[in-house]
Backbone as CSV, one residue per row, in Angstrom:
resi,resn,N_x,N_y,N_z,CA_x,CA_y,CA_z,C_x,C_y,C_z
1,MET,118.974,81.284,127.600,119.883,80.140,127.628,121.155,80.487,126.877
2,SER,122.300,80.164,127.451,123.571,80.480,126.812,123.849,79.538,125.673
3,ALA,124.833,79.929,124.823,125.200,79.095,123.683,125.749,77.762,124.156
4,ALA,126.521,77.767,125.255,127.090,76.525,125.773,126.004,75.584,126.253
5,THR,125.001,76.148,126.921,123.897,75.329,127.402,123.116,74.743,126.253
6,SER,122.893,75.561,125.188,122.151,75.082,124.035,122.878,73.953,123.349
7,ALA,124.208,74.018,123.341,124.976,72.999,122.640,124.926,71.659,123.360
8,THR,124.787,71.685,124.698,124.810,70.442,125.461,123.413,69.938,125.799
9,ALA,122.390,70.766,125.641,121.038,70.342,125.978,120.546,69.315,124.965
10,PRO,119.828,68.278,125.423,119.303,67.289,124.493,118.297,67.918,123.541
11,SER,118.347,67.519,122.288,117.394,68.023,121.311,116.042,67.370,121.522
12,ALA,114.996,67.994,120.932,113.656,67.424,121.056,113.600,66.055,120.403
13,GLY,114.284,65.904,119.258,114.308,64.612,118.583,114.970,63.536,119.414
14,PHE,116.056,63.907,120.110,116.762,62.968,120.984,115.841,62.491,122.106
15,LEU,115.116,63.413,122.715,114.218,63.056,123.805,113.062,62.194,123.305
16,ARG,112.521,62.530,122.135,111.433,61.726,121.581,111.899,60.302,121.314
17,ALA,113.120,60.161,120.806,113.658,58.827,120.530,113.798,58.020,121.811
18,ARG,114.280,58.663,122.888,114.450,57.950,124.140,113.102,57.543,124.730
19,VAL,112.140,58.470,124.715,110.818,58.158,125.256,110.136,57.086,124.411
20,GLY,110.280,57.191,123.092,109.679,56.194,122.211,110.226,54.805,122.461
21,SER,111.543,54.693,122.636,112.137,53.388,122.909,111.766,52.894,124.307
22,LEU,111.608,53.813,125.251,111.209,53.427,126.604,109.823,52.806,126.602
23,PHE,108.879,53.410,125.867,107.533,52.856,125.772,107.541,51.461,125.160
24,ALA,108.501,51.200,124.249,108.574,49.892,123.607,108.912,48.800,124.609
25,VAL,109.676,49.151,125.639,110.089,48.159,126.636,109.112,48.117,127.795
26,ALA,108.797,49.274,128.336,107.872,49.356,129.467,106.925,50.531,129.223
27,PRO,105.633,50.276,129.173,104.985,49.030,129.580,104.706,48.032,128.443
28,LEU,104.931,48.400,127.174,104.454,47.566,126.072,105.118,46.199,126.044
29,GLY,106.445,46.157,126.153,107.135,44.878,126.119,106.758,43.997,127.294
30,VAL,106.709,44.588,128.475,106.348,43.837,129.682,104.924,43.317,129.570
31,TRP,104.012,44.178,129.124,102.615,43.753,129.012,102.457,42.658,127.962
32,THR,103.181,42.739,126.859,103.083,41.713,125.819,103.513,40.355,126.355
33,ALA,104.615,40.333,127.121,105.073,39.072,127.708,104.013,38.505,128.663
34,ILE,103.405,39.366,129.473,102.355,38.920,130.395,101.136,38.434,129.619
35,HIS,100.790,39.147,128.555,99.632,38.780,127.742,99.836,37.406,127.098
36,LEU,101.028,37.155,126.576,101.318,35.846,125.991,101.244,34.755,127.054
37,TRP,101.798,35.036,128.228,101.760,34.059,129.310,100.319,33.727,129.695
38,ASN,99.486,34.749,129.819,98.081,34.518,130.160,97.365,33.716,129.080
39,ASN,97.721,33.955,127.822,97.083,33.241,126.719,97.435,31.762,126.691
40,LEU,98.540,31.393,127.328,98.904,29.977,127.394,97.872,29.156,128.150
41,SER,96.982,29.815,128.879,95.896,29.117,129.559,94.935,28.483,128.563
42,ALA,95.116,28.775,127.267,94.303,28.119,126.236,94.479,26.604,126.277
43,PHE,95.624,26.128,126.753,95.838,24.692,126.886,94.940,24.085,127.956
44,GLN,94.405,24.923,128.855,93.564,24.433,129.945,92.074,24.516,129.611
45,GLY,91.740,25.049,128.438,90.345,25.088,128.030,89.738,26.477,128.015
46,ALA,88.489,26.530,127.604,87.795,27.796,127.376,87.661,28.632,128.649
47,ASP,87.212,28.014,129.732,86.979,28.773,130.966,88.267,29.402,131.484
48,ALA,89.339,28.628,131.483,90.618,29.140,131.985,91.123,30.282,131.114
49,TRP,90.978,30.144,129.791,91.449,31.192,128.879,90.652,32.477,129.053
50,GLU,89.334,32.347,129.091,88.493,33.541,129.230,88.731,34.222,130.576
51,GLN,88.971,33.448,131.619,89.239,34.028,132.936,90.570,34.768,132.938
52,SER,91.564,34.240,132.244,92.901,34.844,132.251,93.034,36.005,131.284
53,VAL,92.320,35.955,130.159,92.578,36.895,129.067,91.515,37.973,128.932
54,THR,90.256,37.625,129.055,89.194,38.574,128.728,88.373,39.037,129.927
55,THR,88.628,38.474,131.107,87.841,38.824,132.284,88.616,39.784,133.174
56,TYR,87.942,40.848,133.608,88.533,41.819,134.533,87.759,41.792,135.838
57,SER,88.483,41.875,136.933,87.847,41.809,138.252,86.962,43.012,138.531
58,HIS,87.252,44.139,137.867,86.504,45.367,138.113,86.623,46.254,136.874
59,PRO,85.574,47.032,136.541,85.668,47.940,135.386,86.848,48.901,135.459
60,VAL,87.223,49.291,136.678,88.371,50.191,136.827,89.653,49.508,136.350
61,ALA,89.770,48.201,136.629,90.946,47.454,136.176,91.022,47.429,134.665
62,GLN,89.885,47.304,134.017,89.856,47.324,132.555,90.256,48.691,132.021
63,LEU,89.784,49.747,132.670,90.120,51.106,132.254,91.612,51.369,132.435
64,LEU,92.164,50.950,133.575,93.591,51.158,133.829,94.443,50.390,132.823
65,THR,94.021,49.183,132.486,94.746,48.406,131.481,94.753,49.123,130.145
66,ALA,93.608,49.667,129.772,93.519,50.396,128.508,94.444,51.607,128.502
67,ILE,94.484,52.324,129.625,95.336,53.520,129.700,96.811,53.139,129.676
68,VAL,97.180,52.140,130.481,98.585,51.744,130.597,99.110,51.150,129.308
69,VAL,98.250,50.475,128.547,98.697,49.799,127.333,98.417,50.625,126.076
70,LEU,97.187,51.063,125.912,96.806,51.696,124.649,97.432,53.069,124.468
71,LEU,97.529,53.868,125.519,98.121,55.196,125.379,99.594,55.122,124.968
72,PRO,100.429,54.331,125.668,101.810,54.191,125.196,101.898,53.587,123.798
73,LEU,100.974,52.686,123.460,100.983,52.087,122.122,100.730,53.133,121.047
74,VAL,99.765,54.009,121.302,99.478,55.080,120.350,100.678,56.017,120.210
75,LEU,101.258,56.405,121.343,102.405,57.313,121.304,103.598,56.667,120.606
76,HIS,103.850,55.390,120.903,104.960,54.690,120.255,104.717,54.542,118.756
77,THR,103.466,54.308,118.375,103.130,54.171,116.956,103.352,55.485,116.217
78,ILE,102.932,56.585,116.823,103.131,57.901,116.201,104.624,58.192,116.043
79,TRP,105.384,57.924,117.107,106.838,58.131,117.041,107.479,57.235,115.989
80,GLY,107.072,55.968,115.962,107.648,55.030,115.004,107.289,55.379,113.573
81,PHE,106.063,55.839,113.357,105.657,56.234,112.005,106.480,57.423,111.531
82,GLY,106.754,58.345,112.446,107.605,59.477,112.086,109.001,59.035,111.706
83,ARG,109.539,58.032,112.424,110.869,57.521,112.094,110.879,56.830,110.738
84,LEU,109.798,56.138,110.417,109.716,55.483,109.110,109.780,56.497,107.977
85,LEU,109.212,57.671,108.218,109.170,58.691,107.182,110.465,59.492,107.075
86,THR,111.260,59.505,108.150,112.429,60.386,108.164,113.764,59.655,108.130
87,THR,113.813,58.379,108.510,115.090,57.667,108.519,115.438,57.184,107.118
88,ARG,116.732,56.916,106.932,117.240,56.477,105.646,117.978,55.149,105.808
89,PRO,118.134,54.364,104.706,118.893,53.107,104.797,120.294,53.349,105.331
90,ASN,120.815,52.369,106.076,122.108,52.538,106.730,123.155,51.533,106.245
91,ASN,122.969,50.975,105.039,123.889,49.939,104.584,125.275,50.459,104.261
92,VAL,125.471,51.760,104.200,126.804,52.300,103.975,127.571,52.385,105.285
93,ARG,126.887,52.782,106.361,127.553,53.006,107.651,127.764,51.709,108.424
94,TYR,126.876,50.732,108.261,126.920,49.551,109.107,127.114,48.283,108.275
95,GLY,127.565,47.222,108.953,127.789,45.957,108.293,126.499,45.237,107.967
96,PHE,126.632,44.056,107.373,125.464,43.338,106.868,124.485,42.991,107.982
97,PHE,124.990,42.424,109.106,124.101,41.977,110.172,123.326,43.135,110.782
98,ALA,124.028,44.227,111.087,123.364,45.392,111.668,122.363,45.986,110.693
99,ASN,122.733,46.023,109.409,121.823,46.584,108.424,120.600,45.694,108.216
100,LEU,120.814,44.366,108.300,119.682,43.447,108.174,118.699,43.660,109.319
101,LYS,119.215,43.787,110.532,118.340,44.041,111.674,117.594,45.361,111.509
102,TYR,118.293,46.376,111.003,117.689,47.694,110.773,116.513,47.574,109.806
103,ALA,116.757,46.873,108.681,115.711,46.736,107.668,114.531,45.920,108.196
104,LEU,114.828,44.820,108.900,113.761,43.983,109.436,112.958,44.707,110.507
105,GLN,113.623,45.558,111.284,112.916,46.309,112.320,111.882,47.242,111.700
106,ARG,112.257,47.916,110.623,111.326,48.826,109.971,110.245,48.085,109.209
107,LEU,110.603,46.960,108.583,109.599,46.148,107.904,108.613,45.559,108.903
108,SER,109.123,45.053,110.017,108.241,44.484,111.027,107.339,45.549,111.639
109,ALA,107.827,46.790,111.720,107.014,47.871,112.290,105.737,48.068,111.482
110,ILE,105.860,48.006,110.160,104.678,48.164,109.307,103.707,47.012,109.520
111,GLY,104.245,45.773,109.531,103.388,44.614,109.755,102.732,44.624,111.117
112,VAL,103.492,45.021,112.139,102.952,45.057,113.497,101.841,46.096,113.613
113,MET,102.019,47.241,112.959,100.983,48.278,112.983,99.662,47.740,112.435
114,LEU,99.739,47.055,111.293,98.537,46.505,110.665,97.940,45.374,111.507
115,PHE,98.811,44.509,112.018,98.342,43.369,112.800,97.668,43.817,114.096
116,LEU,98.313,44.730,114.825,97.747,45.171,116.098,96.448,45.941,115.900
117,GLY,96.377,46.721,114.816,95.133,47.424,114.536,93.979,46.457,114.348
118,ALA,94.214,45.410,113.546,93.170,44.403,113.315,92.885,43.601,114.586
119,HIS,93.941,43.253,115.309,93.772,42.438,116.517,92.992,43.188,117.595
120,LEU,93.330,44.448,117.806,92.620,45.228,118.819,91.148,45.389,118.470
121,TRP,90.873,45.603,117.192,89.479,45.774,116.786,88.699,44.467,116.904
122,LEU,89.248,43.386,116.336,88.517,42.126,116.267,88.471,41.392,117.606
123,ALA,89.550,41.518,118.394,89.619,40.743,119.635,89.144,41.499,120.860
124,MET,89.179,42.827,120.819,88.812,43.581,122.010,87.647,44.539,121.773
125,LEU,87.795,45.436,120.806,86.801,46.503,120.642,85.491,46.003,120.035
126,HIS,85.552,45.273,118.947,84.323,44.821,118.281,83.474,43.923,119.181
127,PRO,84.040,42.901,119.828,83.189,42.081,120.708,82.517,42.884,121.820
128,ARG,83.251,43.823,122.413,82.701,44.570,123.539,81.748,45.678,123.104
129,LEU,82.132,46.422,122.071,81.337,47.586,121.662,80.164,47.216,120.763
130,VAL,80.328,46.216,119.930,79.290,45.850,118.967,78.449,44.679,119.456
131,GLU,79.119,43.628,119.968,78.400,42.432,120.380,78.011,42.457,121.851
132,GLY,78.632,43.351,122.629,78.244,43.511,124.021,78.836,42.505,124.993
133,HIS,79.906,41.823,124.583,80.550,40.860,125.482,82.007,40.685,125.061
134,PRO,82.857,40.204,125.974,84.256,39.969,125.607,84.360,38.869,124.557
135,GLU,85.494,38.794,123.911,85.712,37.760,122.906,85.595,36.378,123.536
136,ALA,84.864,35.494,122.877,84.662,34.143,123.382,85.762,33.211,122.875
137,PHE,86.178,32.291,123.719,87.187,31.303,123.337,86.742,30.505,122.119
138,ALA,85.468,30.145,122.098,84.955,29.343,120.983,85.080,30.080,119.657
139,ASP,84.915,31.410,119.688,84.985,32.188,118.454,86.402,32.217,117.885
140,ILE,87.387,32.552,118.718,88.747,32.676,118.204,89.338,31.308,117.852
141,SER,89.030,30.280,118.623,89.551,28.954,118.310,88.927,28.424,117.016
142,HIS,87.659,28.716,116.803,86.996,28.313,115.565,87.633,29.010,114.356
143,GLU,87.919,30.306,114.486,88.555,31.049,113.396,89.948,30.494,113.095
144,MET,90.703,30.179,114.129,92.041,29.622,113.926,91.982,28.301,113.166
145,ARG,90.979,27.503,113.459,90.891,26.155,112.878,90.318,26.152,111.472
146,THR,89.354,27.019,111.223,88.601,26.909,109.961,88.908,28.013,108.955
147,HIS,89.534,29.115,109.394,89.779,30.245,108.495,91.279,30.423,108.321
148,LEU,91.798,29.909,107.218,93.242,29.915,106.984,93.850,31.312,107.028
149,PRO,93.227,32.348,106.427,93.819,33.688,106.514,94.029,34.156,107.954
150,THR,93.098,33.832,108.856,93.259,34.212,110.259,94.482,33.540,110.856
151,LEU,94.633,32.244,110.586,95.790,31.505,111.104,97.093,32.088,110.585
152,VAL,97.155,32.370,109.290,98.378,32.907,108.686,98.691,34.294,109.246
153,VAL,97.667,35.140,109.371,97.865,36.494,109.889,98.406,36.455,111.314
154,TYR,97.877,35.561,112.140,98.353,35.477,113.523,99.772,34.912,113.600
155,LEU,100.096,33.947,112.745,101.462,33.413,112.732,102.463,34.497,112.329
156,LEU,102.157,35.206,111.254,103.064,36.256,110.785,103.037,37.478,111.699
157,GLY,101.849,37.822,112.194,101.729,38.994,113.059,102.504,38.833,114.354
158,THR,102.377,37.658,114.986,103.115,37.430,116.226,104.620,37.314,115.957
159,LEU,104.989,36.782,114.794,106.401,36.757,114.410,106.960,38.174,114.370
160,GLY,106.208,39.088,113.742,106.634,40.480,113.653,106.693,41.150,115.006
161,VAL,105.699,40.912,115.842,105.670,41.520,117.181,106.862,41.057,118.010
162,CYS,107.133,39.753,118.001,108.227,39.212,118.814,109.578,39.728,118.338
163,TYR,109.767,39.798,117.015,111.040,40.321,116.520,111.178,41.806,116.850
164,HIS,110.114,42.556,116.631,110.159,44.001,116.849,110.481,44.327,118.304
165,LEU,109.883,43.582,119.225,110.139,43.827,120.640,111.545,43.386,121.041
166,ALA,111.970,42.215,120.559,113.295,41.719,120.929,114.391,42.622,120.388
167,ASN,114.261,43.035,119.137,115.263,43.931,118.573,115.163,45.324,119.199
168,GLY,113.949,45.721,119.560,113.780,46.996,120.251,114.476,47.016,121.590
169,LEU,114.608,45.831,122.226,115.351,45.744,123.478,116.812,46.135,123.263
170,SER,117.372,45.713,122.119,118.758,46.072,121.797,118.902,47.567,121.573
171,THR,118.016,48.141,120.765,118.114,49.567,120.480,117.865,50.400,121.730
172,PHE,116.985,49.911,122.613,116.753,50.603,123.881,118.030,50.620,124.715
173,ALA,118.685,49.462,124.839,119.895,49.366,125.659,121.015,50.229,125.098
174,MET,121.140,50.266,123.772,122.175,51.096,123.162,121.832,52.575,123.288
175,GLY,120.580,52.911,123.042,120.167,54.304,123.091,120.266,54.915,124.471
176,TRP,120.014,54.110,125.500,120.061,54.600,126.876,121.433,54.412,127.519
177,GLY,122.401,53.934,126.745,123.752,53.801,127.264,123.965,52.636,128.202
178,VAL,123.067,51.630,128.164,123.223,50.459,129.021,124.428,49.632,128.576
179,VAL,124.635,49.563,127.261,125.813,48.871,126.719,126.666,49.899,125.977
180,THR,127.960,49.807,126.166,128.859,50.781,125.542,130.044,50.139,124.842
181,SER,130.294,48.852,125.073,131.441,48.192,124.467,130.988,47.150,123.451
182,GLN,131.903,46.737,122.581,131.581,45.731,121.580,131.254,44.388,122.226
183,ARG,131.962,44.061,123.311,131.688,42.810,124.016,130.283,42.808,124.600
184,ALA,129.908,43.931,125.209,128.563,44.037,125.776,127.504,43.987,124.676
185,LEU,127.811,44.577,123.536,126.872,44.564,122.420,126.665,43.150,121.901
186,THR,127.744,42.361,121.846,127.628,40.971,121.413,126.726,40.179,122.352
187,LYS,126.921,40.363,123.661,126.071,39.690,124.646,124.619,40.139,124.507
188,LEU,124.441,41.428,124.218,123.095,41.962,124.060,122.396,41.336,122.858
189,ASN,123.138,41.105,121.777,122.562,40.452,120.608,122.089,39.044,120.941
190,TYR,122.885,38.314,121.741,122.473,36.979,122.167,121.221,37.052,123.045
191,LEU,121.187,38.056,123.925,120.037,38.207,124.814,118.774,38.512,124.025
192,SER,118.869,39.438,123.082,117.684,39.786,122.291,117.243,38.603,121.435
193,GLY,118.212,37.800,120.959,117.853,36.594,120.209,117.119,35.599,121.083
194,ALA,117.568,35.436,122.324,116.895,34.525,123.245,115.488,35.012,123.574
195,VAL,115.339,36.323,123.781,114.016,36.892,124.041,113.079,36.629,122.861
196,PHE,113.604,36.806,121.653,112.797,36.561,120.454,112.326,35.107,120.394
197,VAL,113.228,34.166,120.630,112.886,32.742,120.544,111.857,32.371,121.608
198,VAL,112.046,32.845,122.830,111.126,32.510,123.918,109.740,33.093,123.659
199,MET,109.692,34.363,123.272,108.392,35.001,123.053,107.671,34.390,121.859
200,LEU,108.420,34.085,120.793,107.784,33.477,119.626,107.293,32.069,119.960
201,GLY,108.069,31.342,120.766,107.629,30.021,121.189,106.325,30.091,121.967
202,MET,106.209,31.085,122.850,104.974,31.263,123.605,103.818,31.614,122.675
203,ALA,104.055,32.539,121.752,102.999,32.994,120.854,102.487,31.864,119.977
204,TRP,103.402,31.115,119.383,102.972,30.042,118.496,102.389,28.862,119.276
205,ALA,102.795,28.693,120.520,102.164,27.670,121.363,100.711,28.038,121.624
206,VAL,100.449,29.313,121.863,99.066,29.776,122.056,98.239,29.522,120.801
207,ILE,98.804,29.873,119.644,98.083,29.650,118.388,97.785,28.168,118.187
208,PHE,98.762,27.318,118.504,98.558,25.872,118.386,97.424,25.412,119.294
209,ALA,97.409,25.917,120.536,96.354,25.506,121.480,94.979,25.935,120.983
210,LEU,94.897,27.161,120.438,93.621,27.635,119.904,93.205,26.828,118.682
211,TYR,94.162,26.545,117.806,93.878,25.766,116.597,93.392,24.359,116.970
212,LYS,94.061,23.752,117.926,93.703,22.404,118.351,92.312,22.368,118.972
213,SER,91.959,23.416,119.706,90.657,23.464,120.376,89.526,23.770,119.411
214,GLY,89.867,24.350,118.238,88.825,24.693,117.274,88.250,23.505,116.555
């Protein structure tokens, strides 16, 4: 490879950043929105929720879901953990608002890692691998109603997930060159704010429905 080619070729770090941000939007962001939408069936009762959230039409569908969701999640987590260890505060280069988003994105990443780890184990893996059945509506609604730490963890955990995904939409658009002007960036900030509000509204509505049913 010539020196000119080496100078213009994307670095490995650049490619990892692009792939990492891509996984945050698709399939993880898309699947999260669908998952929240399906969970809204909690307002219709136990049967509707279990049919929408924990029931798969075929074992292959369950396997494909695990591959499409869990593999990108693991890869994104590894990439994000590496960024947490190597990035530095940016309050010198950027203004207050941008720096606040930067700090909250990294703080939310830590919370989301812990929340998703617990959620995947308690809501998916433990019921299936240990108890031999999918998570029951009665179990999660009872926990929401009677166990305050569970309620608080889900409120804060979903807050972190919704912010992390909405702000990740902005960084994805900037990183991939979708927005290039200050005007477009301003519109993008409004869009990511709207995504955050809508997703958080869905998440907390689900929690309310589960709490009410408990």
